[in-house]
C-alpha positions as CSV (number, residue, x, y, z in Angstrom):
1,X,-110.4,-25.0,48.0
2,X,-110.4,-22.2,45.4
3,X,-110.8,-18.5,45.3
4,X,-114.5,-18.6,44.3
5,X,-115.4,-20.7,47.3
6,X,-113.9,-18.0,49.6
7,X,-115.5,-14.9,48.1
8,X,-118.6,-15.1,50.4
9,X,-116.6,-15.7,53.6
10,X,-114.3,-12.7,52.9
11,X,-117.4,-10.4,53.0
12,X,-118.3,-11.6,56.5
13,X,-114.8,-11.2,58.1
14,X,-114.7,-8.4,60.7
15,X,-111.4,-6.5,60.3
16,X,-109.1,-6.7,63.4
17,X,-107.2,-3.9,64.9
18,X,-103.5,-4.8,65.3
19,X,-100.5,-3.5,67.2
20,X,-97.1,-5.1,66.4
21,X,-93.5,-4.4,66.8
22,X,-90.1,-6.0,65.9
23,X,-86.9,-6.2,67.8
24,X,-84.3,-8.4,69.5
25,X,-85.7,-7.8,73.0
26,X,-88.8,-6.2,74.5
27,X,-87.5,-5.7,78.0
28,X,-90.0,-6.2,80.9
29,X,-92.6,-7.3,78.4
30,X,-90.6,-10.5,77.7
31,X,-90.8,-11.4,81.4
32,X,-94.6,-10.7,81.5
33,X,-95.2,-13.0,78.5
34,X,-93.0,-15.7,80.1
35,X,-95.4,-15.8,83.0
36,X,-98.4,-16.6,80.8
37,X,-99.6,-20.0,79.7
38,X,-99.3,-20.2,76.0
39,X,-102.3,-21.4,73.9
40,X,-100.0,-23.2,71.5
41,X,-97.0,-23.0,69.3
42,X,-97.2,-23.0,65.5
43,X,-94.4,-23.1,62.9
44,X,-94.9,-22.1,59.3
45,X,-93.0,-21.3,56.1
46,X,-94.4,-18.4,54.1
47,X,-93.4,-16.2,51.2
48,X,-93.9,-12.4,51.5
49,X,-94.0,-10.1,48.5
50,X,-92.7,-6.6,49.4
51,X,-93.5,-3.6,47.2
52,X,-91.3,-0.6,46.9
53,X,-94.4,1.5,47.6
54,X,-96.5,1.2,50.7
55,X,-96.8,-1.5,53.3
56,X,-99.2,-4.0,51.7
57,X,-99.6,-7.3,53.4
58,X,-99.3,-9.9,50.5
59,X,-98.0,-13.4,51.2
60,X,-98.4,-17.1,50.4
61,X,-99.3,-19.2,53.4
62,X,-100.4,-22.8,53.2
63,X,-100.0,-22.4,49.4
64,X,-102.8,-19.8,49.3
65,X,-102.3,-16.2,48.1
66,X,-103.2,-14.2,51.2
67,X,-103.9,-10.5,51.0
68,X,-104.8,-8.1,53.7
69,X,-105.4,-4.4,53.2
70,X,-104.9,-1.5,55.6
71,X,-108.4,0.0,56.2
72,X,-107.8,2.6,59.0
73,X,-105.3,3.9,61.5
74,X,-106.8,5.3,64.7
75,X,-105.7,8.0,67.1
76,X,-103.7,5.5,69.1
77,X,-101.8,4.5,66.0
78,X,-103.5,1.1,65.8
79,X,-103.9,-0.4,62.3
80,X,-107.1,-2.1,61.1
81,X,-106.4,-4.8,58.6
82,X,-109.0,-6.6,56.4
83,X,-108.5,-9.9,54.6
84,X,-109.5,-9.5,51.0
85,X,-108.1,-12.6,49.2
86,X,-107.3,-16.2,49.9
87,X,-106.7,-17.7,46.5
88,X,-105.4,-21.2,45.7
89,X,-102.8,-22.0,43.0
90,X,-102.9,-22.1,40.0
91,X,-104.0,-18.5,40.3
92,X,-106.1,-17.2,37.4
93,X,-104.6,-14.3,35.4
94,X,-107.4,-12.0,36.5
95,X,-106.6,-12.7,40.2
96,X,-102.9,-12.2,39.5
97,X,-103.7,-8.7,38.3
98,X,-105.5,-8.1,41.6
99,X,-102.3,-9.1,43.5
100,X,-100.2,-6.6,41.7
101,X,-103.0,-3.9,42.1
102,X,-102.9,-4.6,45.9
103,X,-99.1,-4.1,45.8
104,X,-99.4,-0.9,43.9
105,X,-97.2,-2.2,41.1
106,X,-98.1,-2.3,37.4
107,X,-98.4,-6.0,36.5
108,X,-96.2,-7.5,33.8
109,X,-97.6,-8.9,30.6
110,X,-99.4,-12.1,31.5
111,X,-98.9,-14.9,29.0
112,X,-100.7,-17.7,30.8
113,X,-104.3,-18.3,31.7
114,X,-103.3,-19.1,35.2
115,X,-100.1,-19.4,37.2
116,X,-98.7,-22.0,39.5
117,X,-96.8,-20.7,42.6
118,X,-93.4,-21.2,41.2
119,X,-94.4,-19.6,37.9
120,X,-95.8,-16.6,39.8
121,X,-92.6,-16.1,41.7
122,X,-90.0,-16.8,38.9
123,X,-91.9,-15.3,35.9
124,X,-93.8,-12.4,37.5
125,X,-92.5,-11.3,40.9
126,X,-88.7,-11.6,40.7
127,X,-87.8,-10.3,37.2
128,X,-86.7,-6.7,37.0
129,X,-86.7,-6.3,40.7
130,X,-90.4,-5.6,40.5
131,X,-91.0,-7.0,44.0
132,X,-88.8,-8.3,46.8
133,X,-89.6,-12.0,47.4
134,X,-88.8,-13.0,51.0
135,X,-88.9,-16.5,52.4
136,X,-90.0,-16.4,56.0
137,X,-90.0,-19.0,58.7
138,X,-92.1,-18.3,61.8
139,X,-92.3,-19.9,65.2
140,X,-95.4,-18.4,66.8
141,X,-96.3,-18.8,70.5
142,X,-99.9,-17.8,70.9
143,X,-101.6,-16.2,73.9
144,X,-105.1,-15.0,74.8
145,X,-104.9,-11.8,76.9
146,X,-107.9,-9.8,78.1
147,X,-109.9,-10.9,75.1
148,X,-107.1,-10.1,72.6
149,X,-105.2,-12.6,70.4
150,X,-101.5,-12.2,71.0
151,X,-98.3,-13.8,69.8
152,X,-94.6,-13.8,70.4
153,X,-92.8,-14.9,67.3
154,X,-89.3,-15.9,66.3
155,X,-88.8,-14.9,62.6
156,X,-86.2,-15.9,60.1
157,X,-86.5,-13.9,56.9
158,X,-84.0,-14.7,54.1
159,X,-81.6,-16.0,56.8
160,X,-81.9,-12.9,59.0
161,X,-83.4,-13.4,62.5
162,X,-85.7,-11.1,64.5
163,X,-88.6,-11.3,66.9
164,X,-92.0,-9.8,66.7
165,X,-94.8,-9.4,69.3
166,X,-98.4,-8.6,68.3
167,X,-101.7,-7.9,69.9
168,X,-105.0,-7.8,68.0
169,X,-108.7,-7.8,68.4
170,X,-111.8,-6.5,66.8
171,X,-112.0,-4.0,69.7
172,X,-109.3,-1.3,69.5
173,X,-109.8,-0.3,73.1
174,X,-108.8,-3.7,74.3
175,X,-105.8,-3.7,72.1
176,X,-104.3,-0.5,73.3
177,X,-105.1,-1.3,76.9
178,X,-103.2,-4.6,76.6
179,X,-100.3,-2.9,74.8
180,X,-100.0,-0.5,77.7
181,X,-100.6,-3.2,80.4
182,X,-97.7,-5.2,79.1
183,X,-95.3,-2.3,78.9
184,X,-95.2,-2.2,75.1
185,X,-96.4,1.3,74.6
186,X,-92.8,2.7,74.4
187,X,-92.2,0.7,71.2
188,X,-93.2,1.8,67.7
189,X,-96.2,0.0,66.0
190,X,-94.5,-1.7,63.0
191,X,-96.6,-3.9,60.7
192,X,-95.3,-7.1,59.1
193,X,-94.4,-5.7,55.6
194,X,-92.6,-2.7,57.1
195,X,-90.8,-4.8,59.7
196,X,-89.6,-7.2,56.9
197,X,-88.5,-4.3,54.8
198,X,-86.4,-2.9,57.6
199,X,-84.9,-6.3,58.1
200,X,-84.0,-7.4,54.6
201,X,-84.5,-4.6,52.1
202,X,-81.1,-3.1,51.2
203,X,-81.6,0.4,49.9
204,X,-79.3,1.7,47.2
């Protein structure tokens, strides 16, 4: 699989509306999720790249550079995210520049025609504190609720533990209705990059 083979499919993806929050406990919502039959449990190890500016969703999953951009925020505070890249390593220099553009950071001088994953991390992302590189382990329990995809996830990011719950769909009305039905409306909508920053980013 390479980046070029995915370009056409990226155009056909319909962006989903997402609500997510992070915390140790979600009160009555935990009990309501516990009564559901899960659709499966999935564990994964991922690398997130956090920028000092904005909340861009840039990560490596299954050894693919995976980028989603925030398209819109509606009146209910739901966020619409669109996948724009799934690129395999070694990543061509032209695509490396797109990664830094997505993160809102000026790219370093690129001396290679393409970059393996370890080269990208050690030579481009880490030096100079340009980006915060976060190793994330996820254990996701998935649910299907009223037409929405939902998950309750245990997260370990650079050794720090937290939980996150998410509800998403192409239909924002279904998302906000499910959020309210499960008693989650009192929690702040916090996307993945912002949640990880709050967890691991030590501000000077």
